[in-house]
C-alpha positions, 0 to 999 in steps of 0.5 A: 074475656073481651072482644075488642075492636080497637079502631072505630069511627063515628059521625064525628069523623068527617068521612063517616055517617054512623051515629053513636046509637048505630055503632052501639047496636052493631057492636052488641049484634057482633058481640064486640064488648070493647071499642076504641072510638078513634074519630079524626081530629076529635074525641067528642064522639068517644066521650059521648059514647062512654056515657051511652055504651053498655060496654068498655069504651076507650077514648081515642083519636086519629090525629093527622100530622104532616107525615101521616096519622098517629092515634092517641088512646086513653085521651082526656082532650082533643089533640089538634090535627096539623101539628108536627109528629113531635108535638102530637107525641108530646100532647098525647103523653102529657095527658097520660095517653098511649101512642098507637100507630095505625096501619103504619105500612099501608102505602096504599093510603096517603095517611099512613105514617110509614116505616121511616118515621115509625123507626125514628119515633119508636121509643115513644110508641106504646103499640102498633096496629098490626091488623087493620081490616081495611088494609088490603095487603097481608104483607103490611100486617107482616111488616108491622108484626115484624117491627113490633117483635123487633122492638118488643111493642104490643100489637093491636087490631081494629076494623077501622070501620066507617060503615056498620058492616065493617064493625068487628071485622078485626078485633083482639080477644083479650083479658079485662082491664081497668086502666091503660097499663093493664090494657097494654098487659092484656093486649100483649097476651091477646089474640088478633082475630078477624078478616079483611073488609071488602075494599069497596067499603073505602069508598063510603068514607070518600063519598061522605068526605066529598059531600061535606066538601061541597056543602 
């Protein structure tokens, strides 16, 4: 059985300081044995993590569009940020990836895609993130779960960790899988677990972003 945190950042994100080795060590401490490394605007860290980690690593990326973030999973190439929603969806699908919408209803963060756009692209969405431990309001998770049930879409969970203490705060207990199709099947039968992170952790990413801006 896998304990899968399906949304983790590393130092390859502009708002995170965690090295790959630190992430691996913390995952082992928390008994997380499957991760999706979803850095902002690059899959470089995720690809390197695959060669280092003694557990399953899904190559993912959070891609910023003019309307909010889309996560590509099982990627082979980086999808540039700044593209339209339609072009990002096409780029993910062209490389055999899965389209995941992270924290879609979290209207407290400007990067959320939002329900209106989500409804417009539902036919292209493979899964939605129903529990993001950085989302402070339970109703956002409820909205996502309701949307997923209505459209028969699998749901995922992830810590959205930008600091070591957040890793494993949200995860999915799911069966082993060998490819993207088996992943979706296992996810559909999985169980979301975890708890919400301390809201103060969101300031960690902000401070890193500001340091980078003034370098």
